[in-house]
Backbone as CSV, one residue per row, in Angstrom:
resi,resn,N_x,N_y,N_z,CA_x,CA_y,CA_z,C_x,C_y,C_z
1,UNK,83.304,31.338,70.223,83.433,31.394,68.823,84.624,30.161,68.077
2,UNK,84.276,29.649,66.852,85.406,28.749,66.684,85.853,29.021,65.178
3,UNK,87.310,29.386,65.112,87.609,29.525,63.931,87.228,28.770,62.675
4,UNK,87.370,27.459,62.716,86.736,26.840,61.332,85.559,27.221,60.808
5,UNK,84.704,27.477,61.693,83.177,27.695,61.164,83.187,29.406,61.073
6,UNK,84.271,30.394,61.645,84.314,31.444,61.137,84.898,31.514,59.631
7,UNK,85.910,30.780,59.389,86.552,30.708,58.205,85.428,30.266,57.307
8,UNK,84.665,29.175,57.177,84.028,28.532,56.560,82.977,29.634,55.948
9,UNK,82.200,30.386,57.023,81.022,31.405,56.635,81.975,32.492,55.902
10,UNK,83.274,33.061,56.370,83.747,33.860,55.320,83.649,33.614,54.179
11,UNK,84.025,32.445,54.037,84.331,31.697,52.660,82.922,31.681,51.777
12,UNK,81.821,31.380,52.526,80.415,31.666,52.268,80.108,32.890,51.365
13,UNK,80.447,33.989,52.404,80.301,35.127,52.125,80.934,35.872,50.963
14,UNK,82.297,35.427,50.620,83.241,35.924,49.348,82.254,35.086,48.522
15,UNK,81.815,33.847,48.255,81.182,33.195,47.162,80.047,33.642,47.143
16,UNK,78.984,34.136,48.156,77.790,34.444,47.718,77.369,36.083,48.159
17,UNK,76.941,36.249,49.298,76.821,37.628,49.452,76.563,37.455,51.021
18,UNK,77.190,38.882,51.715,76.724,38.913,53.057,75.307,38.972,53.428
19,UNK,74.308,39.479,52.825,72.922,39.441,53.036,72.578,38.366,53.444
20,UNK,73.205,37.110,52.981,72.646,35.631,53.126,72.852,35.912,54.811
21,UNK,74.015,35.863,55.196,74.361,35.801,56.593,73.444,36.401,57.630
22,UNK,73.641,37.958,57.038,72.498,38.815,57.721,70.838,38.148,58.016
23,UNK,70.781,37.628,57.160,69.030,37.290,57.141,69.170,35.972,58.243
24,UNK,70.162,35.218,57.951,69.883,34.082,58.882,70.255,34.265,60.320
25,UNK,71.183,35.172,60.451,71.214,35.732,62.180,69.766,36.369,62.468
26,UNK,69.217,36.964,61.504,67.786,37.424,61.860,66.701,36.703,62.269
27,UNK,66.804,35.582,61.405,66.213,34.374,61.551,66.369,33.654,63.092
28,UNK,67.758,33.553,63.244,68.045,33.124,64.639,67.584,33.883,65.480
29,UNK,67.809,35.123,65.636,67.474,36.295,66.877,66.007,35.820,66.992
30,UNK,65.204,35.837,65.913,63.648,35.707,65.875,63.311,34.340,66.726
31,UNK,64.176,33.059,66.173,64.153,32.048,67.094,64.436,31.872,68.738
32,UNK,65.187,33.145,68.868,65.424,32.924,70.804,64.348,33.483,71.500
33,UNK,63.196,34.048,70.553,61.922,34.663,71.261,61.111,33.285,71.580
34,UNK,61.401,32.417,70.983,60.525,30.981,71.682,60.595,30.465,72.861
35,UNK,59.409,30.962,73.840,59.558,30.533,75.288,59.738,29.212,75.748
36,UNK,59.732,28.151,74.696,60.024,26.808,75.025,61.307,26.269,74.833
37,UNK,62.141,27.185,74.594,63.634,26.879,73.894,64.325,26.334,75.290
38,UNK,65.042,25.644,75.453,65.867,25.208,76.666,67.256,25.969,76.397
39,UNK,68.010,26.034,77.806,68.991,26.783,77.733,70.331,26.206,76.879
40,UNK,70.375,24.973,76.675,70.930,24.623,75.930,71.227,24.922,74.157
41,UNK,69.518,24.962,74.208,69.316,25.504,72.778,69.430,26.850,72.528
42,UNK,68.913,27.669,73.326,69.826,28.999,73.243,71.229,29.107,73.423
43,UNK,71.853,28.594,73.922,73.520,28.323,73.616,73.680,28.409,72.422
44,UNK,73.300,27.341,71.729,73.500,27.138,70.585,73.358,27.856,69.425
45,UNK,72.287,28.163,69.539,71.741,29.461,68.617,72.746,30.592,68.868
46,UNK,73.215,30.943,70.514,73.764,32.374,70.159,75.277,32.039,69.628
47,UNK,75.765,30.659,70.003,77.073,30.424,69.455,77.034,30.641,67.745
48,UNK,76.035,30.374,67.127,75.934,30.410,65.815,75.962,31.786,65.456
49,UNK,75.141,32.371,65.840,74.844,33.893,65.943,76.106,34.612,66.252
50,UNK,77.147,34.101,67.337,78.308,34.938,67.138,79.411,34.519,66.132
51,UNK,79.257,33.227,65.300,80.069,33.001,64.616,79.790,33.796,63.752
52,UNK,78.163,34.119,63.104,78.032,34.806,61.900,78.403,36.154,61.952
53,UNK,78.664,36.791,63.298,78.795,37.911,63.363,80.446,38.241,63.240
54,UNK,81.298,37.066,63.725,82.391,36.788,63.437,83.173,37.162,62.097
55,UNK,82.372,36.023,61.253,82.524,35.918,59.857,82.453,37.010,59.106
56,UNK,80.991,38.283,59.316,81.055,39.441,58.898,82.138,40.439,59.038
57,UNK,82.429,40.372,60.608,83.474,41.222,60.653,85.015,40.782,60.058
58,UNK,85.277,39.656,59.924,86.571,39.377,59.291,86.229,39.444,57.554
59,UNK,85.233,39.633,57.094,85.048,39.833,55.773,85.283,41.227,55.696
60,UNK,85.031,42.137,56.333,84.984,43.392,56.353,86.304,43.728,56.558
61,UNK,87.566,43.116,57.204,88.802,43.586,57.328,89.336,43.178,55.912
62,UNK,89.020,42.175,55.643,89.629,41.495,53.981,88.702,42.774,52.874
63,UNK,87.752,42.884,53.111,87.814,44.111,52.070,88.266,45.590,52.256
64,UNK,88.902,45.744,53.504,89.843,46.627,53.592,91.068,46.550,53.239
65,UNK,91.339,45.313,52.885,92.800,44.923,52.449,93.704,43.991,53.137
66,UNK,92.963,43.593,54.347,93.754,42.803,55.088,93.854,41.356,54.410
67,UNK,95.054,40.616,54.368,94.894,39.144,53.924,93.846,38.584,54.766
68,UNK,93.385,37.491,54.296,91.966,36.670,54.872,93.032,35.912,56.016
69,UNK,93.943,35.369,55.982,94.342,34.613,57.183,94.832,35.676,58.399
70,UNK,95.493,36.594,57.982,95.979,37.811,59.139,94.492,38.303,59.703
71,UNK,93.841,38.622,58.877,92.320,39.011,59.150,91.558,37.918,60.463
72,UNK,91.577,36.711,60.085,91.114,35.662,61.082,91.796,35.569,62.430
73,UNK,92.969,35.659,62.125,94.076,35.619,63.313,93.764,36.838,64.238
74,UNK,93.638,37.946,63.513,93.393,38.844,64.320,92.274,39.613,64.912
75,UNK,91.330,38.926,63.907,89.724,39.049,64.939,89.729,37.733,66.179
76,UNK,90.351,36.672,65.995,90.140,35.638,67.137,91.301,36.330,68.199
77,UNK,92.217,36.937,67.867,93.148,37.530,69.106,92.150,38.689,69.644
78,UNK,91.701,39.280,69.042,90.737,40.323,69.634,89.737,40.006,70.544
79,UNK,89.147,38.764,69.790,87.975,37.793,70.843,88.352,37.099,72.274
80,UNK,89.718,36.535,72.136,90.344,35.825,72.952,91.072,37.231,73.876
81,UNK,91.125,38.465,73.608,91.844,39.222,74.459,90.609,39.907,75.409
82,UNK,89.238,40.068,74.642,88.247,40.370,75.109,87.751,39.487,76.827
83,UNK,87.971,38.316,76.184,87.658,37.166,77.217,88.430,37.215,78.297
84,UNK,89.754,37.422,78.118,90.561,37.579,79.257,90.824,38.865,80.282
85,UNK,89.942,39.632,79.958,89.663,40.927,80.544,88.443,40.970,81.646
């Protein structure tokens, strides 16, 4: 996951609607079913999906009242914490 991408996607959600990101996730998930995709291509799609889910989570935190910067940092700390385990 990349914080600048999650930050950009969170901004997109604020300006537009979360539904656009959810629908993009659905399209990307459908693409993963293509049998001719290489591992590298699947990795890129997976990274995009992860960042989109991250942005949705950050948006949820912001809507619950967490300041945006704090929500981004909190989310990334949870991600890094789960990787360390």
